[in-house]
C-alpha positions in Angstrom: -46.2 52.0 -50.0 -42.6 53.0 -49.4 -43.6 55.0 -46.3 -45.7 52.0 -45.1 -42.8 49.6 -45.7 -40.4 52.0 -43.9 -42.8 52.2 -40.9 -43.2 48.4 -40.7 -39.4 48.0 -40.9 -39.0 50.5 -38.2 -41.5 48.7 -35.9 -39.8 45.4 -36.6 -36.5 46.8 -35.6 -38.0 48.4 -32.5 -39.5 45.0 -31.5 -36.1 43.5 -32.0 -34.5 46.1 -29.8 -37.2 45.7 -27.2 -36.8 41.9 -27.3 -33.0 42.3 -27.0 -33.4 44.6 -24.1 -35.8 42.1 -22.4 -33.2 39.4 -22.9 -30.6 41.6 -21.5 -32.7 42.2 -18.4 -33.0 38.5 -17.9 -36.7 38.2 -18.8 -37.9 35.1 -20.5 -40.2 35.2 -23.5 -43.5 33.6 -22.5 -43.7 32.1 -26.0 -40.4 30.4 -25.8 -40.3 26.8 -27.1 -38.2 24.5 -25.0 -38.1 21.3 -23.0 -37.1 21.5 -19.4 -35.5 18.4 -17.9 -36.3 17.9 -14.2 -34.4 15.2 -12.3 -36.0 13.7 -9.1 -35.7 10.7 -6.8 -38.8 11.6 -4.8 -41.1 8.7 -5.5 -44.0 10.3 -3.7 -43.7 13.5 -5.6 -43.5 11.8 -9.0 -47.1 10.7 -8.7 -48.2 14.1 -7.7 -46.5 15.8 -10.6 -48.9 13.9 -12.8 -52.0 14.0 -10.6 -51.8 17.7 -10.0 -50.7 18.4 -13.6 -47.3 20.1 -13.0 -46.7 20.6 -16.7 -50.2 21.9 -17.5 -50.0 24.5 -14.8 -46.6 25.7 -15.9 -47.9 25.9 -19.5 -50.5 28.4 -18.4 -47.5 30.8 -18.1 -45.3 29.2 -20.8 -47.6 27.4 -23.2 -44.8 26.1 -25.5 -42.6 24.6 -22.7 -42.7 20.9 -22.0 -41.4 19.3 -18.8 -39.5 16.1 -19.0 -39.3 14.3 -15.6 -36.3 12.1 -15.1 -37.0 9.6 -12.5 -34.3 7.9 -10.4 -34.1 5.6 -7.4 -32.8 7.4 -4.4 -29.7 5.2 -4.2 -28.8 5.9 -7.8 -29.6 9.6 -8.1 -26.5 11.3 -6.8 -24.1 8.7 -8.4 -25.8 9.5 -11.8 -25.7 13.3 -11.2 -21.9 13.2 -10.3 -21.2 11.4 -13.6 -23.4 13.9 -15.6 -21.8 16.9 -13.9 -18.4 15.7 -15.0 -19.7 15.4 -18.5 -21.5 18.8 -18.4 -24.8 17.0 -18.9 -26.8 18.0 -15.8 -30.6 18.4 -16.1 -32.1 21.9 -16.2 -33.6 21.5 -12.7 -32.4 19.0 -10.0 -32.6 18.2 -6.3 -29.7 18.5 -3.9 -29.1 17.6 -0.3 -26.9 19.8 1.9 -24.1 17.1 2.1 -23.8 17.3 -1.6 -23.5 21.1 -1.8 -19.7 20.9 -1.8 -19.8 18.4 -4.6 -22.0 20.4 -7.0 -21.5 24.0 -6.0 -19.3 24.8 -8.9 -22.0 23.6 -11.3 -25.0 25.4 -9.8 -26.6 28.8 -10.4 -27.0 31.3 -7.5 -30.7 31.5 -6.6 -30.3 34.3 -3.9 -32.3 36.9 -5.8 -35.4 34.8 -6.5 -38.6 35.6 -4.7 -38.8 31.9 -3.9 -35.6 32.2 -1.9 -36.7 35.4 -0.1 -40.0 33.8 0.9 -38.4 30.6 2.1 -37.8 30.2 5.8 -34.6 28.1 5.4 -32.9 28.8 2.1 -30.6 31.5 3.3 -29.5 29.5 6.3 -28.0 26.9 4.0 -26.2 29.3 1.7 -22.7 28.3 0.8 -20.3 31.3 0.9 -23.3 33.6 0.6 -24.6 31.7 -2.5 -28.0 29.9 -2.4 -27.5 26.7 -4.4 -30.9 25.2 -3.7 -34.2 26.1 -2.2 -35.6 23.5 0.3 -39.0 22.2 -0.9 -39.9 20.5 2.4 -39.3 21.0 6.1 -37.9 17.6 7.2 -37.9 16.2 10.7 -37.9 12.7 12.1 -40.4 11.1 14.4 -40.6 7.9 16.3 -43.8 6.2 15.0 -45.2 3.8 17.6 -48.3 1.7 18.4 -50.0 3.1 21.4 -51.9 -0.1 22.2 -48.6 -2.0 22.4 -47.2 0.6 24.7 -50.2 0.3 26.9 -50.1 -3.5 27.0 -46.4 -3.4 28.0 -47.1 -0.8 30.6 -44.8 1.9 29.2 -45.4 5.6 28.3 -43.8 8.0 25.9 -40.3 8.7 27.0 -39.3 12.3 27.8 -35.5 11.7 28.2 -32.9 9.6 26.5 -32.6 7.4 29.6 -36.3 6.8 29.6 -36.2 5.9 25.9 -33.5 3.3 26.6 -35.6 1.9 29.4 -38.8 1.8 27.3 -36.9 -0.1 24.5 -35.7 -2.7 27.0 -39.1 -3.2 28.5 -40.8 -3.6 25.1 -38.1 -6.0 23.9 -38.4 -8.2 27.0 -42.2 -8.1 27.0 -42.8 -9.0 23.3 -39.8 -11.1 22.3 -40.8 -13.9 24.6 -43.5 -14.9 22.2 -42.1 -13.4 19.0 -38.5 -14.2 18.2 -38.5 -11.7 15.3 -39.6 -8.8 17.5 -37.7 -5.5 17.6 -38.6 -2.7 20.0 -37.1 -0.3 17.5 -37.2 -1.5 13.9 -34.1 -0.6 11.8 -33.3 -2.0 8.4 -29.5 -1.9 9.0 -28.7 -4.1 6.0 -29.3 -0.9 3.9 -27.1 1.1 6.2 -28.9 4.4 5.6 -31.9 3.7 7.9 -29.4 4.2 10.8 -29.3 7.9 10.1 -31.7 9.0 12.9 -29.2 7.6 15.3 -25.8 7.8 13.6 -26.2 11.1 11.6 -28.3 13.1 13.9 -27.2 12.0 17.4 -24.0 14.1 17.6 -25.8 17.3 16.5 -28.9 16.5 18.6 -27.2 15.7 21.9 -24.9 18.6 21.6 -27.4 21.1 20.2 -24.9 22.1 17.6 -26.4 21.9 14.1 -23.1 22.2 12.3 -21.4 19.6 14.4 -19.7 18.0 11.3 -18.0 21.3 10.5 -16.9 21.7 14.2 -15.6 18.2 14.0 -13.5 19.1 10.9 -11.6 21.7 13.0 -10.2 19.1 15.4 -7.5 16.5 15.2 -9.1 14.2 17.7 -12.9 14.5 17.5 -13.4 11.0 18.9 -11.3 11.6 22.1 -12.7 11.4 25.6 -15.1 14.2 26.3 -15.8 15.1 22.7 -19.5 15.4 21.8 -19.3 13.0 18.9 -17.7 10.3 21.1 -20.3 10.9 23.8 -23.2 10.7 21.4 -22.0 7.5 19.8 -21.3 5.9 23.2 -25.0 6.5 24.1 -26.2 5.0 20.8 -23.9 2.0 21.2 -25.1 1.4 24.7 -28.7 1.3 23.3 -27.7 -1.0 20.4 -25.9 -3.6 22.5 -29.1 -4.2 24.5 -30.5 -6.0 21.5 -33.5 -3.7 21.2 -33.1 -3.5 17.4 -34.2 -7.2 17.1 -32.4 -10.5 16.7 -30.9 -9.7 13.3 -31.0 -6.0 12.3 -28.2 -6.5 9.8 -30.2 -9.2 8.1 -33.1 -6.9 7.1 -33.4 -3.8 5.0 -35.7 -0.8 5.3 -38.7 -2.5 3.5 -38.5 -5.5 5.8 -38.2 -3.3 8.9 -41.2 -1.4 7.8 -43.1 -4.7 7.3 -42.2 -5.8 10.8 -43.5 -2.5 12.2 -46.7 -2.6 10.1 -47.3 -6.2 11.3 -46.7 -5.2 14.9 -43.6 -7.3 15.2 -42.0 -4.0 16.1 -43.4 -1.3 18.4 -41.4 1.7 17.1 -39.7 2.9 14.0 -37.8 6.2 13.5 -38.6 7.8 10.1 -39.7 11.0 8.4 -42.7 12.2 6.4 -41.8 9.9 3.4 -42.0 7.0 5.8 -45.3 8.2 7.0 -46.6 8.3 3.4 -45.6 4.6 3.1 -47.4 3.7 6.3 -50.5 5.5 5.2 -50.5 3.7 1.9 -50.0 0.3 3.5 -53.7 -0.4 4.1 -52.9 -1.3 7.7 -55.3 -0.2 10.4 -53.7 3.0 11.8 -56.1 3.6 14.7 -53.3 3.2 17.3 -50.5 4.9 15.3 -49.0 7.8 17.2 -45.7 9.7 17.2 -43.2 11.3 19.5 -39.8 13.0 19.0 -36.7 11.0 19.7 -35.7 12.3 23.2 -32.2 13.6 22.6 -32.0 15.3 26.0 -29.0 16.9 27.7 -28.0 16.9 31.4 -29.5 20.4 31.8 -32.9 19.1 30.7 -32.9 20.5 27.2 -34.9 18.5 24.7 -33.1 19.0 21.3 -34.9 18.3 18.0 -33.3 18.3 14.6 -35.0 20.2 11.8 -33.7 20.6 8.3 -34.8 21.5 4.8 -35.1 18.6 2.3 -35.2 18.3 -1.4 -33.3 21.4 -2.3 -34.3 22.5 -5.8 -31.4 23.9 -7.8 -30.6 25.1 -11.3 -27.4 24.0 -13.0 -25.7 27.1 -14.5 -24.2 25.8 -17.7 -27.2 25.0 -19.7 -29.1 27.0 -22.3 -32.4 26.9 -20.3 -31.0 28.3 -17.0 -33.1 31.4 -17.1 -36.3 29.5 -18.0 -35.4 26.9 -15.2 -35.3 29.8 -12.7 -38.8 30.8 -13.8 -39.9 27.3 -13.2 -38.5 27.4 -9.7 -40.4 30.7 -9.1 -43.5 29.0 -10.3 -42.9 25.8 -8.3 -42.8 27.7 -5.0 -45.7 30.0 -5.8 -49.4 29.7 -4.9 -50.0 28.5 -8.5 -48.4 25.2 -7.7 -46.8 24.8 -4.2 -49.9 25.5 -2.2 -51.8 22.5 -3.6 -48.6 20.4 -3.8 -47.4 20.8 -0.2 -50.8 20.3 1.3 -51.0 16.9 -0.4 -47.7 15.8 1.2 -47.1 14.9 4.8 -44.1 17.4 5.0 -44.4 20.9 6.3 -44.2 24.0 4.1 -41.0 25.9 3.9 -42.6 29.1 2.5 -43.8 32.1 4.6 -46.4 32.7 1.9 -48.0 29.2 2.1 -49.5 28.0 5.3 -50.1 24.3 6.0 -51.7 22.7 9.1 -49.8 19.9 10.8 -50.4 16.3 9.7 -52.7 14.5 12.1 -50.2 11.8 13.1 -47.3 14.3 13.5 -49.4 16.5 15.8 -49.1 13.8 18.5 -45.4 14.5 18.8 -46.1 18.2 19.2 -48.5 17.5 22.0 -46.1 15.2 23.8 -43.2 17.6 23.7 -44.5 21.2 23.3 -41.3 22.7 24.7 -38.2 21.7 22.7 -35.1 23.3 21.4 -35.1 23.3 17.6 -31.6 22.6 16.1 -31.1 23.5 12.5 -29.1 20.7 11.0 -26.3 21.4 8.5 -24.4 18.8 6.5 -20.6 19.0 6.6 -18.9 21.6 4.4 -15.8 21.4 2.2 -13.3 20.5 5.0 -15.4 17.8 6.5 -16.1 16.3 3.0 -12.4 16.3 2.2 -11.5 14.7 5.6 -14.1 11.9 5.4 -13.1 11.2 1.8 -9.5 10.8 2.9 -10.1 8.7 6.0 -13.3 6.9 4.7 -15.4 7.8 7.7 -19.1 7.0 7.2 -21.4 7.5 10.2 -24.1 5.0 9.0 -21.4 2.4 8.2 -20.0 2.9 11.7 -23.5 2.1 13.0 -23.6 -1.2 11.1 -20.1 -2.0 12.5 -21.6 -1.5 16.0 -24.0 -4.3 15.3 -21.3 -6.8 14.3 -20.1 -9.5 16.6 -16.8 -8.7 18.3 -17.1 -4.9 17.8 -14.8 -3.0 20.1 -16.0 0.6 20.6 -12.8 1.9 22.3 -10.6 0.4 19.6 -12.9 1.9 16.9 -12.7 5.4 18.5 -8.9 5.1 18.7 -8.5 4.1 15.1 -10.9 6.8 13.8 -9.1 9.4 15.8 -5.7 8.4 14.3 -7.1 8.2 10.8 -8.8 11.6 11.2 -5.7 13.3 12.5 -3.6 11.8 9.6 -6.2 13.0 7.1 -6.1 16.5 8.4 -2.3 16.5 8.3 -2.2 15.2 4.8 -4.7 17.9 3.7 -2.7 20.6 5.5 -5.4 21.4 8.0 -3.2 21.2 11.2 
């Protein structure tokens, strides 16, 4: 009995040593009991997490782990996360956007060594100082959704250059507004400000073909001066806006109202991404004549530039007791055990080299219209840009809403922004 007891004691100690060694190696016990909190503002994904049984599939690997989904509205999410970061109460898994990397980078784990990172076509491109803070779940790009039958009735075709796009907008506005005072050639819910992003956020990078335009802008005292790419891009956008092609009162309607105009054919075009397409598909409207093309951000040399970026960057806050388990969840999320079924249910494209997905039917029209384009990988502004805009209160979408206001003076606005920008750089010691 003594020998048997000694043997059992020895085995127990060995298991403890082995368990300790496993913990030292970073392995997670598959029998661990824990609750992972996962914060998201992706309304489309929230439904799929339930329908495709995200928790149940993960429990096939970790049967004693529950997943608690924290749901937020998109306009509340990052405000809440900033408050929670300051209180050291971030969730175990959370989504980021590139423009928020500088805000959260000190709170996040480095995901560079994960297989999910190595197999992702975009993750390393968005590393901050060599550190991968988040892995893009989706490949995001914008389209101009349009009604082909309305184009045909007005006698216009898909534009291949920016000048053609402006002309198409003018023709459509003139043709349809005569009988519909609410008509907008291009529906934009500017009351919400953010729907202006396809024009105000992407235009500088698109026209210039420089994906990190905001960081380039941060190196200059006068980025709004004559000849500068940001100024030239916004001048083109303003010249479009002042033609009245966004409708009679774009500042009086938000995104949902603009979408309603488009679905009811009181608008012929709407710039949006795959999340917008999901809303269109779920509307119940007849989509027989729905097609897409890429916004024609063309240059004088004939280049057709198209912004592509990752979206919904999944990250793991570092200072929580479940960080190792959360990384295992990220590995699972981007594996064939989950991601393959998940991404094929979405309109977005896969970001994983290991998971193929065919193009969505409606998005394929854009590819056919413009098979030769220059892909521009979009990057949000880094630390310097973030510091400058915080100091001088520059907001590209808000600048777009100002363009829509009566009495707006573009030249005066450029002069003021240039002065404010230079003063901010001087105050921050960047001269």
